[in-house]
N, C-alpha and C positions, 0 to 999 in steps of 0.2 A: 578406669571405670568400665564395668562390664554389664551394668544393669540397665543402661539407657542410651538413647540417642542424644547427642549433645551438639547440635549444629550451630554454626555461626549465625544463621539467619532464623530458622524456626525450629529445627529439630532438636536444638538444645532443650527446649521446653518440653518437659514430660507431663506437665499439668495440662491435660487435654482441655484447654480453656474454651469457654463459650460465654457470651454476654447475656445469654438467656437464662434467667434464674430458675426456670422450670425444668431445666435439664440437669438432673442429679448426677449425670456422668461427668460433668465438667465443673471445675471450681470457678469461683468468681473472686475477684480481688477484693480484699477489705477496702472500704471506702472511708475509714476513719484513721486518724493518726495513731490512736491508741486502740489496739485490737484486743478484744476479750477472747477467752477460750471458746465461747459460743460462736463468735464470728468465725474463728478458724474452723470449727466443726462444720459450720455452714458452707464455708468456702473451699475447704481442703479435705473434707471427709471426716470420718471418725478418728478418734485417737487410737493409735495402734503402737505396738512394740516391734522394733526392727533391729537387726544386727548390722554393724558397720565395721569396716577396717579402713583406716585412714592413713595415707602415706603423705608425709610432708617433706618437700625438697626445697632447696634454694634455687636461684636462677641458673646455677651450674649443674643442677640435678644431684647435688650432694644432700644427704639426709639432714633433716633439722631435728635433733633430739631435744628433749626437755621442753617441748612446746605444750601449752594447755589446749586441749581439744574439747569443745563443748557441743553436745547435741541435746536439745531440750534441757532437761535438768541434770543430765549425765555429763560428768567431766572426768577426763583422765589426761595422762601425759604421753608424749611419744617416747619410745625407747631409743637406745643409741642408733638404731637403724632408721629412725624417723617414723616408726610405725606405732599407731594407737588402735586398740581394739575396744569398742563399746558395744556390748550386747544388751538387748532389750531396751534400747533407747526409746523414750516416749516421743513419737512424732505423729504425723497425720497420714492418712491413706494416700493423699496426693501431694504431700509437701513435707520435706525434711530440710532443715537448715543447719549446716555444719560450720562452726567457727573455730579458728585456730589463732592463738596469740603467743608470741614470744618476743621478749625484749630484743631489739636490734632489727626487727622486721615489722612491716605493715601487717595489720590484721588480715588474715586470709579467710576465705569462706567459700562455701558451695551450697547451692540449693538444688533439689531434685525431687522427683517422684520416687519414693523408696520402693524397692522390690521386696517381695517376701523372702527371696534368697539373700544371702549376705551382700551388702552393698559395699563396693570397693571404690574409694574416692581418692583422687590424687590432687593435692593442692600445692602449687608452686608459690612459695612465700617471697614477696618482694622486699628488698632491703629498705630500711628507713634512714639511709645515709643522707646527711644534710647536703642539699644541692647548692644552696647559696645562703648568704646572710644579708638581710635588708634592715633598714632603720625606719622607725615610725616617724611620721611627720613629713616624709618626702615621697614623691612618686618614684617607683622603681620597677624594673623588669627582672624576671628570672627566666632563663631560656635553657632548653635542652638542645643537643646537637641535631635531633630529628625535626626541629622546627617548632616544637611545643614551646609556648611562651605564656607567662602569667604576668599581668600588669597590676600592681597594687597602688592605691591612692595614698597610702601611708597611715591609714586609720585602722587600728587594731584594738581588740578587746579580749578580756579573759572569758572563760566559759560562763562566768556569773554575770557578765555584762559590764564589768568595770573597764574603763579605758586603760589601755596599756601603752607605755612609752618605753623606748629602748630598742635594743637589737632583737631581730626576729629571725630565727632559723627556719628556712623553707625547705621542705622535702617534697620533691616532685617525682612522680612516676607516670609514664604515659604508655598506653598500649595501642599500637596501630591495628587496624582490622586485618592486616596481613600477617600478624604475629603467629608463628606456628604453635606457640604455647598459650594462645589467648585464653582458652577455656580453663587451663590449669592456673592461670594468673588472675583472671577477672573475678570479681565477687558475685555470689549468687548465681543467677542465670539470666537469660534475656527474656524475662517475664516482667511486665510493667503495669502500672496504673496510670492512665493518662489524666489530664486535667479535669475531665468529666467524670472520673471515677471508674472508667471502663477498663477491662482487661485487654492488654495488647501484647503481641509478639513483636520483637524488635529486630531490625537489621542494623548492625553497628557500622559506623564510620570512624570509630576510635574512641578511646577513653582516657581521662586524666584523673589522677589522684593527687591532692595537695594536702599536706599537714604543716601546721605552723606551731612553733615552740618559742616560748619566751626565754630570757636569759637564765632562768632557774629551771628550765626544762618543762615548765607548765604549758599545757595546750592553750592555743589562742585561736581566735576567729577574726575575720574581717568585720569592721563596723558598718561599712556601706556595701559597695560592690567592687568586684575585681573583674578584669577582662581575661578570658582564656582563649587561646587560639591553638589550632592543631592542623598540621598538613593533611590534605586528602591524598590517599594513596593514588599512584598513577593509574591503577586498574579501575578505580572508582571515580576518577575525576570527570570523565565525560558524561557519566550518568548522575553525578551528584546534584541534588536539587539546590535551588537558589537559597532556600532557607531550610533548616532542619531543627526539630525539637531537641531541647536539652533535657536530660533525665539525671537525677541524682539517686544514689543508692542509699536506701534506708537500712542501716546496719542492724537495727532492732528487728525489723520485719523480714528482711532478707530479699527484697525486690526493689525495682527501680520506680521512681515517681517523676512525672513530667513537671518541669519547672523552668520555663523560659525557652528561648529560641536562639539559634546561631545563624549568621549570614555567611554566604559563600563570598569570599573576597580573594580573587586570584585562585591559588591552589590551596587555600586555607578555609577553615570554618572559624569564625570569630563570634564570641558571645559574652554576655555578662552574667555573673552569678552572685548571689547574695550571701553565700556561705560555702564552706569547703567540706567535701567528702570525695567520693568518686563521682565524676560527671561523665556522661555518655552522650556522644553525638549520634543519635539513632533515628531511623525512619520507622514509624509504627506500621506494620503490615495491615492492609485494608481487608484482605481475605480472611475468612474464618479458618480455624484450625481443625483438622480431622486426624483421627488416630490411624496409624499404619503399622502393621506387623510384617516383618520379613523373616523368612526361614531359609537357611542354607543347608543343603544335604549333599551327600556323595551319591554316586550312581546306584548304590545299594540302598538308598533312602536312609542312611545313617546320618544323624545330625552332625554338623560341623561347627565346633565351638572355636572361639578366638579368631574369627574372621573379621577383619576391619571393614566396616561398612560406611561408605561415603555417598552422600546425596548432594547433587548440584542443582540449585534452583535456577530456573531459566532467567537470564538477565542478571543474576548475581555475580559479583566480581570474584568471589571466593567460594570455595567448596563448603557445602554444608556437611559437617564432619560427624561421624558416629564412631564410637569405640568398637567393642568386639561382641560378636554373638555369644550368647550364653551356652551352657552345657547342652541345652536342647536345640541349639542351632538358631534360636530366634533373637531378634532385637526389635524393640517396640518404641515408637515415639510419635510425635505429631508433625504433620506436614501441612502446607497451605492448601486450601480447597481449590479445585478447578485449575491446577497448574500441572504441566508436564515437567517431570524431574528426571535427571540422569543419575542412575545408580552405578557406582563402581565398587568392586570388592578388591581387597588387597591382602596379600599374605604378610607375615610379620616382618619380612625384609623390605617391604615397601613396593613390591611388584604388583601391578594391576593384573588380576586374574579373571575379571569378569566386568562387562559393561552392558547396560541396558537402559532404555528410556522407559519410564513407568508413569502412570497417571494419564489424564487427570482423575482425581478422586472426589466424589461428591457426597458419599455417605459419611456418617459420623465415625464409623469404625470400618477399617478395610484390612483384609488379609491378602497379601500378595501370594500368588501361586508359588509353591516351593521352587527355589532356585537350585538347580542341580549343577554342581561343579564337576565336570568330567575330567578329573585329574587322575593320573596314574596312581595305582595303589601305593607305590613307593613314595608318593608325595604327602601322604596322610599318616600321621603317627599319633598314638596315644601313650602318654606316660603315666603309669600307675604306681602308687606306693602307699606307705602307711607311716605316719609320724608317731613314734613311740616315746614314752617317758623313759628315763634311764632304768626303771624297774621293769621295762618291757610291757607295760600297760599302755593303752591308747591315750594319746594326748586329747584332752577334752576341752582345753582352752588354749589355743595357739594359732599359728599361721604358718603357711609355706609360701616362700617367695621363689618364683621361677623366672630366670632370665634367659631369653633366647631371641636371636635376631636383634631387633631394635626395641624390644618391649620387655617390661617387667610385669609379671602377673602375680597377684596376691590372692590367696585362698584361705578363708577361715577354716580352722580344723575343730570339729566338734566330737568326732568319733575316731580319730586317727587317720582314716582313709582320705586320699586325695587322688584326683585324676585330672590330667592336663592334656588337652588335645591341640594339635597344631598342624599346619601345612608345612612340610619340610622344604626349606628354601636355602639352607646354608649348611655347611659341614661343621660349623662351630658347635662346640658342646653346649649342652644345657647346663646351667648352673642352678643348683637347688640349695636353699637354706631354710631350715625349719626351726621354729622356736616354741618351747613349752612355756607359755606366759605365766602359768601358776608357779613354776619352780625356777624361773629365770635361767633356764638351760636351753642350749641350742645344739644343732647338729654340726655347726661349722659349715664352711662352703664346700659343696660336693659337686663334682663334674661328671656328666654322663654323655655318652654318644647316642644320638637318636637312631633307633632301628625301627623300620616299619614292619608290620602295622602297629606293633605294641612294644613298648620298652617298659618292662616291669623292674623297677629299682628296689622292690621289696621293702622291708622295714628299715627305716632310718632313725636311729636312736638319738634323742636330744640329751647328750651326756656332758656336753661342754658347759661348765658353769660360767655364766657371765661374770667376768672378773669384777670385784668391787672397785668402785672408783667414785671420785668427786670431780665433776667437770663444771667449769664456769668461765664466763667471758665478761669483761668490763668494757663498757662503751662500744660493744659490738666488735671488739678486737679479737686477737688470736685466742682460741679456746685453751684454757689451762686445764690440764688433766693431772690429778693426784691419784696415783694407783698404789701407793705404799704409805706406811706410817699413818694408817687410818684407825681410829677408834670410834666406836659407836655404842651408846648405852641408852637404856630407858629406865627411868625411876618414877614410880607413882604415875602422874599424868603428864610427864614431860620426857623429851628425848634430847640427846646431845650427840653431835657428830663433829669430829675434828680430823684434820689431815694436813700434812705438810710435805714439801719436798726437802731434800737435804739443804741445810742452811736456812730453812724457812723462807727461801726466795718466793715460793708460792705456798700460801697457807690459808686455811679457812676454818672458822669455828661457827657451827650452826646450832642454835638452841631453839627448840620448839615447845610450845606450852600446851600441847595436847598430843595424845597418842591415838586418838580416834581419827581414822581417815577422813579427809575433807579439806576445804580451802580456808585458810586463816589469814589474818592481817599481819602486819609487820612483825618479824621475828624478834623475840625478846633476847637481847644479848648477842645480836648478830655482829660478828667481828671479822675483819679481813686484814691480812698483813702483806707487806711486800708489794711487788709489781709496780714499783715506782710511786706507791701511795705513801701515806703517813705510816709510822710504825704501828699505830693502833687507832682504829676507828671506834670510838666509844659511844654507845647509844645515849649516854648521859648528855653528851654535848652535840651529837650529830642528829640531823633530821633524816628519818628513814621512811620510805614508802614501799615496803617490800611485802609481796604476797607469796605465800608458799602453799603448795598442795601436797598434803601428806597422803600417799597412796597406800602405804603398808608399814606397820611396825610388827615384825615377826618375833618369834621367841628367840632366846639366845641361840646363836648359830645360824639363824635365818636372817632375812634381809629387812633393812629399813630402806624404803624408797620415798624420796621427796624431791620436788622441783621447786624452784624459787625464781622470782624475777621482780624487778622494780627499780627504784632509784634511791640514791642517798647523797647527802652532802658531806664532803670530806672537809674537816677542819684542819687546815695546815698550821702547825705551830711555828712561831718565830721566836726563838729563845724561850722565855717564860711567859710570853704573851700569846693570846689568840691571834691567829693570822687571818686568812681569808678562806672563803668557801669555794670548793670545787664541786660541781654537780656531776654525778656519774650514774650510768645505768649498769645493772648487773643482771645476769641470768645464769642459771645452772641447774644441775641435777646431782643427786647423790643416790647411789645404789651400793649400799654398804652392809657388811655382815655385823649383826649385833653381837657385841662382846660380853655384855652383862646387862 
């Protein structure tokens, strides 16, 4: 992310919040469970259109393709590199909420104050692997190796309120405050509504997410209360208060709500909750928030982009972390009023190149004097280039990914040109990859050696056609890739995609009942063969809950793009008789050339 400060304590929040409703520069939290458009307009400013490029990765930083990304009413899927582009998304001036969903992962999300420049978002998707299985009717514990523990009283219910009996699959993820990837993993941002309905900035002591599934894969909830407990990190233990508020994340609204309290017992916080989602052990900050802008320049007063900016709050156990300065050298966010902060700047290799105490700040808006980095000219470099279509015209809808040092930078391309500025800290080459999203063509991976002050890589044509393929995974297992024996057609208002590997060991047949891009319910005639499953899964006998998102149905010779995810019950045959049901999840994508 390069458009905002995202600190652990307070800089994460870009909504310059204030509890005074007569201050139009600051949003106020909605105080209703159901928020209307007029409420959002009042709290978060006017409705606006903004551009976004979203990168989804798993916890090992591998791309997550075929995930559904939603911003407002706009929806798309991530490509094989885990990248999704959404332009002109309907958001608010001071609030945008991004959600990402894919079978095999917990829902990922991010909330921020959107920039007028393209907003670059990275979300690290957490796996929804089953942690343990418990049974209804008995008290049971589920624990993680880091000390997180959930205690159930044995009473569970369906989402409609019906009592549930039987085995319960429990999925637990916990995030310690010291997690280096906290901001990429956690939902929303540290913006909250307390029990009185007031806006609050939060300082986190850790988060827990729990999901419950019945024997048929249906979502469950607890009927009464459950106990949650989490270790306090060593760095926070001495300053941890005796009691701390509990906050749950509202997945519809995109922010945290106060609901309960946890007590400090030894080196843990222990509390009770009445339902499960994300739960946060957080202290609400008492001071008001003020806006701060920082600008970084070189000795010639040229702005320096892509400089990592970190703020440390006095008394805070962990750094308040910001991403990178924009092309104009600035980064803007909110800080606590009347506090002295420590500012540190880093190059992309993780080296500290500047340290200064700043503040306290009292005004609503503050601009720090320009920070001049007295670096040798050989340490600053700009990489310029232009992304071209294969016909040598400018790419008007695409992106460029640049890898250098420890970071990956993404830039939306609207007119072909791009510029990347960095502080040289390594002899490693810069890796560049560009994609023409309209034509599904890319540049391939290109390597360049940085030379100061300017490295002009010229025109890079996107002429490598993304190979057609069908990819899918069952029950979050190994991804199957079919890259040959693929046929695709569209007739009338329906489309058909089939593909198989030699011997039909992996095969899939997708039938869609519309050729108009959009999201649709269960696929009609969805079939899958092999992979240790039954010979034929027939929709006449099987229960399906599959959603597919049709992105494009091109003309003959062009691409059909679709992603799908959901669940199905496999009917296993025993002789001539119906056998038993096996519940499975499936997710996948198809990027295939239309044959007729």
